[in-house]
PyMOL Python script that loads the backbone (N, CA, C, O; Angstrom):
from pymol import cmd

cmd.read_pdbstr("""\
ATOM      1  N   MET A   1      56.039 -36.441 -10.744  1.00  0.00           N
ATOM      2  CA  MET A   1      55.509 -35.304 -10.038  1.00  0.00           C
ATOM      3  C   MET A   1      56.565 -34.724  -9.088  1.00  0.00           C
ATOM      4  O   MET A   1      56.734 -33.508  -8.999  1.00  0.00           O
ATOM      5  N   GLY A   2      57.269 -35.614  -8.384  1.00  0.00           N
ATOM      6  CA  GLY A   2      58.306 -35.146  -7.470  1.00  0.00           C
ATOM      7  C   GLY A   2      59.396 -34.383  -8.191  1.00  0.00           C
ATOM      8  O   GLY A   2      59.879 -33.364  -7.697  1.00  0.00           O
ATOM      9  N   ASN A   3      59.784 -34.870  -9.354  1.00  0.00           N
ATOM     10  CA  ASN A   3      60.815 -34.183 -10.134  1.00  0.00           C
ATOM     11  C   ASN A   3      60.346 -32.793 -10.538  1.00  0.00           C
ATOM     12  O   ASN A   3      61.133 -31.847 -10.535  1.00  0.00           O
ATOM     13  N   ALA A   4      59.075 -32.661 -10.886  1.00  0.00           N
ATOM     14  CA  ALA A   4      58.535 -31.360 -11.276  1.00  0.00           C
ATOM     15  C   ALA A   4      58.598 -30.381 -10.104  1.00  0.00           C
ATOM     16  O   ALA A   4      59.013 -29.234 -10.270  1.00  0.00           O
ATOM     17  N   TYR A   5      58.187 -30.835  -8.926  1.00  0.00           N
ATOM     18  CA  TYR A   5      58.263 -29.958  -7.754  1.00  0.00           C
ATOM     19  C   TYR A   5      59.708 -29.573  -7.451  1.00  0.00           C
ATOM     20  O   TYR A   5      59.996 -28.429  -7.099  1.00  0.00           O
ATOM     21  N   ASP A   6      60.598 -30.528  -7.592  1.00  0.00           N
ATOM     22  CA  ASP A   6      61.998 -30.241  -7.332  1.00  0.00           C
ATOM     23  C   ASP A   6      62.523 -29.198  -8.310  1.00  0.00           C
ATOM     24  O   ASP A   6      63.234 -28.278  -7.906  1.00  0.00           O
ATOM     25  N   GLU A   7      62.188 -29.328  -9.571  1.00  0.00           N
ATOM     26  CA  GLU A   7      62.616 -28.363 -10.589  1.00  0.00           C
ATOM     27  C   GLU A   7      62.060 -26.970 -10.304  1.00  0.00           C
ATOM     28  O   GLU A   7      62.695 -25.966 -10.626  1.00  0.00           O
ATOM     29  N   LEU A   8      60.886 -26.912  -9.707  1.00  0.00           N
ATOM     30  CA  LEU A   8      60.271 -25.635  -9.365  1.00  0.00           C
ATOM     31  C   LEU A   8      60.815 -25.053  -8.064  1.00  0.00           C
ATOM     32  O   LEU A   8      60.396 -23.978  -7.634  1.00  0.00           O
ATOM     33  N   GLY A   9      61.744 -25.764  -7.443  1.00  0.00           N
ATOM     34  CA  GLY A   9      62.322 -25.285  -6.195  1.00  0.00           C
ATOM     35  C   GLY A   9      61.509 -25.640  -4.967  1.00  0.00           C
ATOM     36  O   GLY A   9      61.789 -25.142  -3.876  1.00  0.00           O
ATOM     37  N   GLU A  10      60.509 -26.492  -5.124  1.00  0.00           N
ATOM     38  CA  GLU A  10      59.669 -26.910  -4.004  1.00  0.00           C
ATOM     39  C   GLU A  10      60.156 -28.274  -3.513  1.00  0.00           C
ATOM     40  O   GLU A  10      59.460 -29.283  -3.622  1.00  0.00           O
ATOM     41  N   THR A  11      61.361 -28.270  -2.975  1.00  0.00           N
ATOM     42  CA  THR A  11      62.029 -29.518  -2.639  1.00  0.00           C
ATOM     43  C   THR A  11      61.328 -30.280  -1.528  1.00  0.00           C
ATOM     44  O   THR A  11      61.228 -31.504  -1.599  1.00  0.00           O
ATOM     45  N   ARG A  12      60.847 -29.599  -0.516  1.00  0.00           N
ATOM     46  CA  ARG A  12      60.129 -30.304   0.563  1.00  0.00           C
ATOM     47  C   ARG A  12      58.876 -31.002   0.021  1.00  0.00           C
ATOM     48  O   ARG A  12      58.556 -32.124   0.414  1.00  0.00           O
ATOM     49  N   ARG A  13      58.194 -30.332  -0.863  1.00  0.00           N
ATOM     50  CA  ARG A  13      57.010 -30.938  -1.476  1.00  0.00           C
ATOM     51  C   ARG A  13      57.415 -32.133  -2.337  1.00  0.00           C
ATOM     52  O   ARG A  13      56.718 -33.147  -2.375  1.00  0.00           O
ATOM     53  N   ALA A  14      58.543 -32.001  -3.022  1.00  0.00           N
ATOM     54  CA  ALA A  14      59.059 -33.110  -3.837  1.00  0.00           C
ATOM     55  C   ALA A  14      59.327 -34.325  -2.953  1.00  0.00           C
ATOM     56  O   ALA A  14      58.984 -35.448  -3.325  1.00  0.00           O
ATOM     57  N   VAL A  15      59.935 -34.112  -1.793  1.00  0.00           N
ATOM     58  CA  VAL A  15      60.230 -35.224  -0.885  1.00  0.00           C
ATOM     59  C   VAL A  15      58.939 -35.936  -0.495  1.00  0.00           C
ATOM     60  O   VAL A  15      58.894 -37.165  -0.469  1.00  0.00           O
ATOM     61  N   LYS A  16      57.901 -35.181  -0.196  1.00  0.00           N
ATOM     62  CA  LYS A  16      56.621 -35.796   0.180  1.00  0.00           C
ATOM     63  C   LYS A  16      56.072 -36.660  -0.947  1.00  0.00           C
ATOM     64  O   LYS A  16      55.562 -37.754  -0.707  1.00  0.00           O
ATOM     65  N   VAL A  17      56.178 -36.169  -2.169  1.00  0.00           N
ATOM     66  CA  VAL A  17      55.689 -36.934  -3.322  1.00  0.00           C
ATOM     67  C   VAL A  17      56.540 -38.180  -3.522  1.00  0.00           C
ATOM     68  O   VAL A  17      56.008 -39.262  -3.769  1.00  0.00           O
ATOM     69  N   TYR A  18      57.870 -38.034  -3.417  1.00  0.00           N
ATOM     70  CA  TYR A  18      58.753 -39.197  -3.553  1.00  0.00           C
ATOM     71  C   TYR A  18      58.436 -40.233  -2.475  1.00  0.00           C
ATOM     72  O   TYR A  18      58.452 -41.434  -2.744  1.00  0.00           O
ATOM     73  N   GLU A  19      58.150 -39.775  -1.261  1.00  0.00           N
ATOM     74  CA  GLU A  19      57.816 -40.704  -0.174  1.00  0.00           C
ATOM     75  C   GLU A  19      56.508 -41.436  -0.448  1.00  0.00           C
ATOM     76  O   GLU A  19      56.382 -42.620  -0.132  1.00  0.00           O
ATOM     77  N   GLN A  20      55.534 -40.743  -1.032  1.00  0.00           N
ATOM     78  CA  GLN A  20      54.278 -41.401  -1.408  1.00  0.00           C
ATOM     79  C   GLN A  20      54.541 -42.459  -2.475  1.00  0.00           C
ATOM     80  O   GLN A  20      54.003 -43.565  -2.418  1.00  0.00           O
ATOM     81  N   ALA A  21      55.373 -42.103  -3.446  1.00  0.00           N
ATOM     82  CA  ALA A  21      55.714 -43.051  -4.509  1.00  0.00           C
ATOM     83  C   ALA A  21      56.443 -44.258  -3.924  1.00  0.00           C
ATOM     84  O   ALA A  21      56.181 -45.396  -4.314  1.00  0.00           O
ATOM     85  N   LEU A  22      57.355 -44.010  -2.993  1.00  0.00           N
ATOM     86  CA  LEU A  22      58.100 -45.098  -2.355  1.00  0.00           C
ATOM     87  C   LEU A  22      57.141 -46.077  -1.685  1.00  0.00           C
ATOM     88  O   LEU A  22      57.286 -47.291  -1.825  1.00  0.00           O
ATOM     89  N   LYS A  23      56.179 -45.552  -0.969  1.00  0.00           N
ATOM     90  CA  LYS A  23      55.206 -46.409  -0.289  1.00  0.00           C
ATOM     91  C   LYS A  23      54.452 -47.279  -1.292  1.00  0.00           C
ATOM     92  O   LYS A  23      54.285 -48.480  -1.081  1.00  0.00           O
ATOM     93  N   ILE A  24      54.009 -46.677  -2.363  1.00  0.00           N
ATOM     94  CA  ILE A  24      53.265 -47.416  -3.389  1.00  0.00           C
ATOM     95  C   ILE A  24      54.142 -48.490  -4.024  1.00  0.00           C
ATOM     96  O   ILE A  24      53.711 -49.632  -4.183  1.00  0.00           O
ATOM     97  N   HIS A  25      55.368 -48.126  -4.386  1.00  0.00           N
ATOM     98  CA  HIS A  25      56.267 -49.089  -5.029  1.00  0.00           C
ATOM     99  C   HIS A  25      56.577 -50.263  -4.105  1.00  0.00           C
ATOM    100  O   HIS A  25      56.694 -51.402  -4.557  1.00  0.00           O
ATOM    101  N   ARG A  26      56.710 -49.983  -2.820  1.00  0.00           N
ATOM    102  CA  ARG A  26      56.941 -51.074  -1.862  1.00  0.00           C
ATOM    103  C   ARG A  26      55.723 -51.979  -1.763  1.00  0.00           C
ATOM    104  O   ARG A  26      55.849 -53.203  -1.722  1.00  0.00           O
ATOM    105  N   GLU A  27      54.540 -51.367  -1.724  1.00  0.00           N
ATOM    106  CA  GLU A  27      53.308 -52.151  -1.604  1.00  0.00           C
ATOM    107  C   GLU A  27      53.102 -53.093  -2.788  1.00  0.00           C
ATOM    108  O   GLU A  27      52.619 -54.212  -2.617  1.00  0.00           O
ATOM    109  N   ILE A  28      53.466 -52.643  -3.979  1.00  0.00           N
ATOM    110  CA  ILE A  28      53.244 -53.474  -5.163  1.00  0.00           C
ATOM    111  C   ILE A  28      54.475 -54.300  -5.550  1.00  0.00           C
ATOM    112  O   ILE A  28      54.440 -55.082  -6.499  1.00  0.00           O
ATOM    113  N   GLY A  29      55.561 -54.109  -4.796  1.00  0.00           N
ATOM    114  CA  GLY A  29      56.762 -54.906  -5.038  1.00  0.00           C
ATOM    115  C   GLY A  29      57.578 -54.485  -6.247  1.00  0.00           C
ATOM    116  O   GLY A  29      58.280 -55.302  -6.844  1.00  0.00           O
ATOM    117  N   ASN A  30      57.490 -53.223  -6.605  1.00  0.00           N
ATOM    118  CA  ASN A  30      58.247 -52.708  -7.747  1.00  0.00           C
ATOM    119  C   ASN A  30      59.623 -52.252  -7.270  1.00  0.00           C
ATOM    120  O   ASN A  30      59.823 -51.077  -6.960  1.00  0.00           O
ATOM    121  N   ARG A  31      60.570 -53.187  -7.211  1.00  0.00           N
ATOM    122  CA  ARG A  31      61.901 -52.914  -6.661  1.00  0.00           C
ATOM    123  C   ARG A  31      62.674 -51.847  -7.440  1.00  0.00           C
ATOM    124  O   ARG A  31      63.285 -50.984  -6.810  1.00  0.00           O
ATOM    125  N   PRO A  32      62.679 -51.860  -8.769  1.00  0.00           N
ATOM    126  CA  PRO A  32      63.425 -50.813  -9.476  1.00  0.00           C
ATOM    127  C   PRO A  32      62.906 -49.408  -9.148  1.00  0.00           C
ATOM    128  O   PRO A  32      63.694 -48.492  -8.913  1.00  0.00           O
ATOM    129  N   SER A  33      61.604 -49.245  -9.133  1.00  0.00           N
ATOM    130  CA  SER A  33      61.032 -47.932  -8.823  1.00  0.00           C
ATOM    131  C   SER A  33      61.200 -47.571  -7.354  1.00  0.00           C
ATOM    132  O   SER A  33      61.320 -46.394  -7.014  1.00  0.00           O
ATOM    133  N   GLU A  34      61.209 -48.564  -6.489  1.00  0.00           N
ATOM    134  CA  GLU A  34      61.475 -48.323  -5.070  1.00  0.00           C
ATOM    135  C   GLU A  34      62.871 -47.727  -4.904  1.00  0.00           C
ATOM    136  O   GLU A  34      63.057 -46.754  -4.172  1.00  0.00           O
ATOM    137  N   ALA A  35      63.833 -48.309  -5.579  1.00  0.00           N
ATOM    138  CA  ALA A  35      65.209 -47.818  -5.481  1.00  0.00           C
ATOM    139  C   ALA A  35      65.341 -46.410  -6.051  1.00  0.00           C
ATOM    140  O   ALA A  35      66.039 -45.568  -5.487  1.00  0.00           O
ATOM    141  N   ILE A  36      64.673 -46.160  -7.161  1.00  0.00           N
ATOM    142  CA  ILE A  36      64.727 -44.822  -7.757  1.00  0.00           C
ATOM    143  C   ILE A  36      64.105 -43.800  -6.812  1.00  0.00           C
ATOM    144  O   ILE A  36      64.628 -42.696  -6.662  1.00  0.00           O
ATOM    145  N   ALA A  37      63.000 -44.156  -6.180  1.00  0.00           N
ATOM    146  CA  ALA A  37      62.361 -43.244  -5.221  1.00  0.00           C
ATOM    147  C   ALA A  37      63.296 -42.962  -4.042  1.00  0.00           C
ATOM    148  O   ALA A  37      63.416 -41.818  -3.603  1.00  0.00           O
ATOM    149  N   LEU A  38      63.948 -43.991  -3.536  1.00  0.00           N
ATOM    150  CA  LEU A  38      64.905 -43.793  -2.442  1.00  0.00           C
ATOM    151  C   LEU A  38      66.027 -42.855  -2.861  1.00  0.00           C
ATOM    152  O   LEU A  38      66.414 -41.959  -2.111  1.00  0.00           O
ATOM    153  N   PHE A  39      66.547 -43.067  -4.065  1.00  0.00           N
ATOM    154  CA  PHE A  39      67.615 -42.201  -4.570  1.00  0.00           C
ATOM    155  C   PHE A  39      67.128 -40.757  -4.685  1.00  0.00           C
ATOM    156  O   PHE A  39      67.813 -39.831  -4.252  1.00  0.00           O
ATOM    157  N   ASN A  40      65.948 -40.570  -5.265  1.00  0.00           N
ATOM    158  CA  ASN A  40      65.410 -39.221  -5.423  1.00  0.00           C
ATOM    159  C   ASN A  40      65.182 -38.535  -4.077  1.00  0.00           C
ATOM    160  O   ASN A  40      65.441 -37.340  -3.936  1.00  0.00           O
ATOM    161  N   ILE A  41      64.703 -39.280  -3.100  1.00  0.00           N
ATOM    162  CA  ILE A  41      64.529 -38.719  -1.756  1.00  0.00           C
ATOM    163  C   ILE A  41      65.889 -38.279  -1.222  1.00  0.00           C
ATOM    164  O   ILE A  41      66.022 -37.191  -0.663  1.00  0.00           O
ATOM    165  N   GLY A  42      66.891 -39.126  -1.397  1.00  0.00           N
ATOM    166  CA  GLY A  42      68.225 -38.790  -0.922  1.00  0.00           C
ATOM    167  C   GLY A  42      68.758 -37.509  -1.530  1.00  0.00           C
ATOM    168  O   GLY A  42      69.275 -36.650  -0.816  1.00  0.00           O
ATOM    169  N   VAL A  43      68.638 -37.372  -2.830  1.00  0.00           N
ATOM    170  CA  VAL A  43      69.129 -36.167  -3.514  1.00  0.00           C
ATOM    171  C   VAL A  43      68.384 -34.934  -3.013  1.00  0.00           C
ATOM    172  O   VAL A  43      68.987 -33.889  -2.766  1.00  0.00           O
ATOM    173  N   ALA A  44      67.075 -35.068  -2.868  1.00  0.00           N
ATOM    174  CA  ALA A  44      66.283 -33.937  -2.393  1.00  0.00           C
ATOM    175  C   ALA A  44      66.634 -33.574  -0.948  1.00  0.00           C
ATOM    176  O   ALA A  44      66.745 -32.394  -0.614  1.00  0.00           O
ATOM    177  N   LEU A  45      66.805 -34.571  -0.103  1.00  0.00           N
ATOM    178  CA  LEU A  45      67.177 -34.292   1.292  1.00  0.00           C
ATOM    179  C   LEU A  45      68.520 -33.587   1.369  1.00  0.00           C
ATOM    180  O   LEU A  45      68.719 -32.704   2.203  1.00  0.00           O
ATOM    181  N   ASP A  46      69.435 -33.976   0.503  1.00  0.00           N
ATOM    182  CA  ASP A  46      70.729 -33.295   0.493  1.00  0.00           C
ATOM    183  C   ASP A  46      70.562 -31.820   0.129  1.00  0.00           C
ATOM    184  O   ASP A  46      71.223 -30.961   0.711  1.00  0.00           O
ATOM    185  N   LYS A  47      69.696 -31.525  -0.816  1.00  0.00           N
ATOM    186  CA  LYS A  47      69.428 -30.127  -1.183  1.00  0.00           C
ATOM    187  C   LYS A  47      68.881 -29.351   0.006  1.00  0.00           C
ATOM    188  O   LYS A  47      69.079 -28.141   0.111  1.00  0.00           O
ATOM    189  N   LEU A  48      68.193 -30.050   0.897  1.00  0.00           N
ATOM    190  CA  LEU A  48      67.607 -29.414   2.082  1.00  0.00           C
ATOM    191  C   LEU A  48      68.586 -29.361   3.248  1.00  0.00           C
ATOM    192  O   LEU A  48      68.232 -28.933   4.346  1.00  0.00           O
ATOM    193  N   GLY A  49      69.830 -29.804   3.000  1.00  0.00           N
ATOM    194  CA  GLY A  49      70.846 -29.754   4.050  1.00  0.00           C
ATOM    195  C   GLY A  49      70.799 -30.918   5.014  1.00  0.00           C
ATOM    196  O   GLY A  49      71.359 -30.834   6.107  1.00  0.00           O
ATOM    197  N   GLU A  50      70.149 -31.992   4.639  1.00  0.00           N
ATOM    198  CA  GLU A  50      70.021 -33.158   5.508  1.00  0.00           C
ATOM    199  C   GLU A  50      70.865 -34.305   4.957  1.00  0.00           C
ATOM    200  O   GLU A  50      70.342 -35.353   4.577  1.00  0.00           O
ATOM    201  N   ARG A  51      72.170 -34.088   4.923  1.00  0.00           N
ATOM    202  CA  ARG A  51      73.068 -35.037   4.274  1.00  0.00           C
ATOM    203  C   ARG A  51      73.044 -36.418   4.912  1.00  0.00           C
ATOM    204  O   ARG A  51      73.068 -37.413   4.188  1.00  0.00           O
ATOM    205  N   ALA A  52      72.996 -36.520   6.235  1.00  0.00           N
ATOM    206  CA  ALA A  52      72.999 -37.839   6.879  1.00  0.00           C
ATOM    207  C   ALA A  52      71.787 -38.663   6.429  1.00  0.00           C
ATOM    208  O   ALA A  52      71.915 -39.848   6.123  1.00  0.00           O
ATOM    209  N   LYS A  53      70.635 -38.041   6.393  1.00  0.00           N
ATOM    210  CA  LYS A  53      69.431 -38.735   5.928  1.00  0.00           C
ATOM    211  C   LYS A  53      69.557 -39.064   4.440  1.00  0.00           C
ATOM    212  O   LYS A  53      69.140 -40.132   3.992  1.00  0.00           O
ATOM    213  N   ALA A  54      70.134 -38.138   3.689  1.00  0.00           N
ATOM    214  CA  ALA A  54      70.329 -38.358   2.253  1.00  0.00           C
ATOM    215  C   ALA A  54      71.198 -39.588   2.015  1.00  0.00           C
ATOM    216  O   ALA A  54      70.879 -40.436   1.182  1.00  0.00           O
ATOM    217  N   ILE A  55      72.290 -39.672   2.751  1.00  0.00           N
ATOM    218  CA  ILE A  55      73.206 -40.810   2.603  1.00  0.00           C
ATOM    219  C   ILE A  55      72.494 -42.118   2.932  1.00  0.00           C
ATOM    220  O   ILE A  55      72.677 -43.113   2.232  1.00  0.00           O
ATOM    221  N   ALA A  56      71.691 -42.126   3.984  1.00  0.00           N
ATOM    222  CA  ALA A  56      70.964 -43.343   4.365  1.00  0.00           C
ATOM    223  C   ALA A  56      70.032 -43.791   3.246  1.00  0.00           C
ATOM    224  O   ALA A  56      69.943 -44.983   2.952  1.00  0.00           O
ATOM    225  N   HIS A  57      69.344 -42.854   2.626  1.00  0.00           N
ATOM    226  CA  HIS A  57      68.426 -43.206   1.539  1.00  0.00           C
ATOM    227  C   HIS A  57      69.183 -43.710   0.310  1.00  0.00           C
ATOM    228  O   HIS A  57      68.764 -44.674  -0.331  1.00  0.00           O
ATOM    229  N   VAL A  58      70.291 -43.061  -0.013  1.00  0.00           N
ATOM    230  CA  VAL A  58      71.041 -43.494  -1.191  1.00  0.00           C
ATOM    231  C   VAL A  58      71.692 -44.856  -0.939  1.00  0.00           C
ATOM    232  O   VAL A  58      71.781 -45.671  -1.857  1.00  0.00           O
ATOM    233  N   LYS A  59      72.142 -45.113   0.278  1.00  0.00           N
ATOM    234  CA  LYS A  59      72.672 -46.442   0.595  1.00  0.00           C
ATOM    235  C   LYS A  59      71.602 -47.516   0.414  1.00  0.00           C
ATOM    236  O   LYS A  59      71.880 -48.594  -0.111  1.00  0.00           O
ATOM    237  N   ALA A  60      70.390 -47.219   0.846  1.00  0.00           N
ATOM    238  CA  ALA A  60      69.291 -48.171   0.676  1.00  0.00           C
ATOM    239  C   ALA A  60      69.001 -48.392  -0.813  1.00  0.00           C
ATOM    240  O   ALA A  60      68.726 -49.513  -1.240  1.00  0.00           O
ATOM    241  N   ALA A  61      69.066 -47.320  -1.589  1.00  0.00           N
ATOM    242  CA  ALA A  61      68.862 -47.447  -3.036  1.00  0.00           C
ATOM    243  C   ALA A  61      69.956 -48.299  -3.658  1.00  0.00           C
ATOM    244  O   ALA A  61      69.673 -49.156  -4.495  1.00  0.00           O
ATOM    245  N   ILE A  62      71.203 -48.072  -3.257  1.00  0.00           N
ATOM    246  CA  ILE A  62      72.330 -48.843  -3.794  1.00  0.00           C
ATOM    247  C   ILE A  62      72.148 -50.328  -3.501  1.00  0.00           C
ATOM    248  O   ILE A  62      72.426 -51.169  -4.355  1.00  0.00           O
ATOM    249  N   LYS A  63      71.687 -50.649  -2.308  1.00  0.00           N
ATOM    250  CA  LYS A  63      71.476 -52.052  -1.947  1.00  0.00           C
ATOM    251  C   LYS A  63      70.481 -52.711  -2.906  1.00  0.00           C
ATOM    252  O   LYS A  63      70.713 -53.815  -3.398  1.00  0.00           O
ATOM    253  N   ILE A  64      69.382 -52.020  -3.157  1.00  0.00           N
ATOM    254  CA  ILE A  64      68.368 -52.576  -4.064  1.00  0.00           C
ATOM    255  C   ILE A  64      68.902 -52.619  -5.491  1.00  0.00           C
ATOM    256  O   ILE A  64      68.747 -53.626  -6.182  1.00  0.00           O
ATOM    257  N   PHE A  65      69.527 -51.533  -5.933  1.00  0.00           N
ATOM    258  CA  PHE A  65      70.090 -51.523  -7.284  1.00  0.00           C
ATOM    259  C   PHE A  65      71.043 -52.707  -7.482  1.00  0.00           C
ATOM    260  O   PHE A  65      71.048 -53.338  -8.539  1.00  0.00           O
ATOM    261  N   GLY A  66      71.842 -52.999  -6.464  1.00  0.00           N
ATOM    262  CA  GLY A  66      72.761 -54.131  -6.552  1.00  0.00           C
ATOM    263  C   GLY A  66      72.029 -55.458  -6.633  1.00  0.00           C
ATOM    264  O   GLY A  66      72.406 -56.335  -7.409  1.00  0.00           O
ATOM    265  N   GLN A  67      70.984 -55.605  -5.835  1.00  0.00           N
ATOM    266  CA  GLN A  67      70.213 -56.851  -5.824  1.00  0.00           C
ATOM    267  C   GLN A  67      69.539 -57.121  -7.161  1.00  0.00           C
ATOM    268  O   GLN A  67      69.414 -58.272  -7.578  1.00  0.00           O
ATOM    269  N   ILE A  68      69.107 -56.065  -7.829  1.00  0.00           N
ATOM    270  CA  ILE A  68      68.403 -56.239  -9.097  1.00  0.00           C
ATOM    271  C   ILE A  68      69.321 -56.017 -10.299  1.00  0.00           C
ATOM    272  O   ILE A  68      68.878 -56.035 -11.447  1.00  0.00           O
ATOM    273  N   GLU A  69      70.602 -55.808 -10.015  1.00  0.00           N
ATOM    274  CA  GLU A  69      71.615 -55.594 -11.055  1.00  0.00           C
ATOM    275  C   GLU A  69      71.244 -54.439 -11.984  1.00  0.00           C
ATOM    276  O   GLU A  69      71.305 -54.557 -13.208  1.00  0.00           O
ATOM    277  N   SER A  70      70.865 -53.337 -11.377  1.00  0.00           N
ATOM    278  CA  SER A  70      70.462 -52.152 -12.132  1.00  0.00           C
ATOM    279  C   SER A  70      71.667 -51.324 -12.544  1.00  0.00           C
ATOM    280  O   SER A  70      72.613 -51.179 -11.770  1.00  0.00           O
ATOM    281  N   PRO A  71      71.645 -50.782 -13.747  1.00  0.00           N
ATOM    282  CA  PRO A  71      72.727 -49.907 -14.172  1.00  0.00           C
ATOM    283  C   PRO A  71      72.757 -48.590 -13.397  1.00  0.00           C
ATOM    284  O   PRO A  71      73.753 -47.869 -13.451  1.00  0.00           O
ATOM    285  N   TYR A  72      71.694 -48.268 -12.684  1.00  0.00           N
ATOM    286  CA  TYR A  72      71.654 -47.046 -11.889  1.00  0.00           C
ATOM    287  C   TYR A  72      72.523 -47.133 -10.629  1.00  0.00           C
ATOM    288  O   TYR A  72      72.786 -46.117  -9.984  1.00  0.00           O
ATOM    289  N   ALA A  73      72.958 -48.324 -10.286  1.00  0.00           N
ATOM    290  CA  ALA A  73      73.777 -48.502  -9.080  1.00  0.00           C
ATOM    291  C   ALA A  73      75.028 -47.643  -9.141  1.00  0.00           C
ATOM    292  O   ALA A  73      75.418 -47.042  -8.140  1.00  0.00           O
ATOM    293  N   GLU A  74      75.655 -47.581 -10.296  1.00  0.00           N
ATOM    294  CA  GLU A  74      76.897 -46.818 -10.419  1.00  0.00           C
ATOM    295  C   GLU A  74      76.664 -45.325 -10.204  1.00  0.00           C
ATOM    296  O   GLU A  74      77.478 -44.654  -9.570  1.00  0.00           O
ATOM    297  N   ARG A  75      75.564 -44.809 -10.725  1.00  0.00           N
ATOM    298  CA  ARG A  75      75.249 -43.386 -10.515  1.00  0.00           C
ATOM    299  C   ARG A  75      75.041 -43.098  -9.029  1.00  0.00           C
ATOM    300  O   ARG A  75      75.520 -42.092  -8.506  1.00  0.00           O
ATOM    301  N   ALA A  76      74.326 -43.988  -8.365  1.00  0.00           N
ATOM    302  CA  ALA A  76      74.073 -43.803  -6.933  1.00  0.00           C
ATOM    303  C   ALA A  76      75.380 -43.888  -6.137  1.00  0.00           C
ATOM    304  O   ALA A  76      75.597 -43.106  -5.211  1.00  0.00           O
ATOM    305  N   ARG A  77      76.247 -44.837  -6.501  1.00  0.00           N
ATOM    306  CA  ARG A  77      77.553 -44.938  -5.824  1.00  0.00           C
ATOM    307  C   ARG A  77      78.388 -43.679  -6.041  1.00  0.00           C
ATOM    308  O   ARG A  77      79.062 -43.208  -5.125  1.00  0.00           O
ATOM    309  N   ALA A  78      78.340 -43.142  -7.251  1.00  0.00           N
ATOM    310  CA  ALA A  78      79.092 -41.917  -7.552  1.00  0.00           C
ATOM    311  C   ALA A  78      78.576 -40.745  -6.730  1.00  0.00           C
ATOM    312  O   ALA A  78      79.363 -39.935  -6.240  1.00  0.00           O
ATOM    313  N   GLN A  79      77.261 -40.651  -6.575  1.00  0.00           N
ATOM    314  CA  GLN A  79      76.685 -39.574  -5.768  1.00  0.00           C
ATOM    315  C   GLN A  79      77.127 -39.701  -4.320  1.00  0.00           C
ATOM    316  O   GLN A  79      77.497 -38.711  -3.688  1.00  0.00           O
ATOM    317  N   LEU A  80      77.090 -40.902  -3.803  1.00  0.00           N
ATOM    318  CA  LEU A  80      77.514 -41.151  -2.426  1.00  0.00           C
ATOM    319  C   LEU A  80      78.983 -40.791  -2.251  1.00  0.00           C
ATOM    320  O   LEU A  80      79.351 -40.166  -1.257  1.00  0.00           O
ATOM    321  N   ALA A  81      79.812 -41.173  -3.190  1.00  0.00           N
ATOM    322  CA  ALA A  81      81.242 -40.864  -3.115  1.00  0.00           C
ATOM    323  C   ALA A  81      81.463 -39.350  -3.135  1.00  0.00           C
ATOM    324  O   ALA A  81      82.322 -38.833  -2.421  1.00  0.00           O
ATOM    325  N   GLU A  82      80.694 -38.654  -3.944  1.00  0.00           N
ATOM    326  CA  GLU A  82      80.821 -37.188  -4.015  1.00  0.00           C
ATOM    327  C   GLU A  82      80.491 -36.557  -2.668  1.00  0.00           C
ATOM    328  O   GLU A  82      81.209 -35.678  -2.191  1.00  0.00           O
ATOM    329  N   TRP A  83      79.400 -37.012  -2.057  1.00  0.00           N
ATOM    330  CA  TRP A  83      79.008 -36.460  -0.760  1.00  0.00           C
ATOM    331  C   TRP A  83      80.050 -36.747   0.305  1.00  0.00           C
ATOM    332  O   TRP A  83      80.246 -35.948   1.220  1.00  0.00           O
ATOM    333  N   ARG A  84      80.708 -37.870   0.190  1.00  0.00           N
ATOM    334  CA  ARG A  84      81.733 -38.247   1.166  1.00  0.00           C
ATOM    335  C   ARG A  84      83.086 -37.616   0.858  1.00  0.00           C
ATOM    336  O   ARG A  84      84.041 -37.785   1.616  1.00  0.00           O
ATOM    337  N   GLY A  85      83.166 -36.889  -0.253  1.00  0.00           N
ATOM    338  CA  GLY A  85      84.421 -36.259  -0.648  1.00  0.00           C
ATOM    339  C   GLY A  85      85.411 -37.209  -1.261  1.00  0.00           C
ATOM    340  O   GLY A  85      86.615 -36.949  -1.259  1.00  0.00           O
ATOM    341  N   GLU A  86      84.911 -38.324  -1.794  1.00  0.00           N
ATOM    342  CA  GLU A  86      85.773 -39.347  -2.394  1.00  0.00           C
ATOM    343  C   GLU A  86      85.847 -39.227  -3.901  1.00  0.00           C
ATOM    344  O   GLU A  86      86.623 -39.932  -4.545  1.00  0.00           O
ATOM    345  N   ALA A  87      85.053 -38.346  -4.465  1.00  0.00           N
ATOM    346  CA  ALA A  87      84.991 -38.241  -5.934  1.00  0.00           C
ATOM    347  C   ALA A  87      86.082 -37.347  -6.477  1.00  0.00           C
ATOM    348  O   ALA A  87      86.173 -37.150  -7.689  1.00  0.00           O
TER     349      ALA A  87
END
""", "prot")
cmd.dss("prot")
cmd.show_as("cartoon", "prot")
cmd.util.cbc("prot")
cmd.orient("prot")
């Protein structure tokens, strides 16, 4: 749902949906989906001009991706490097 709102240009609404998903994933202990939600929030926040918050969310996602050995970790690291001008 968050991705759909984001595609429609309703980024603030997308963030709210991603945050709801994050809460649910944390409550049920779904670590992979928790990390994806954090990453999606980060990307959306960056679109809204909130890079510092975006970086914090993507760092949190990277930590979880690393703990669960997810292949998405590299994508998140690349995004972070791009925002930092390291890419």
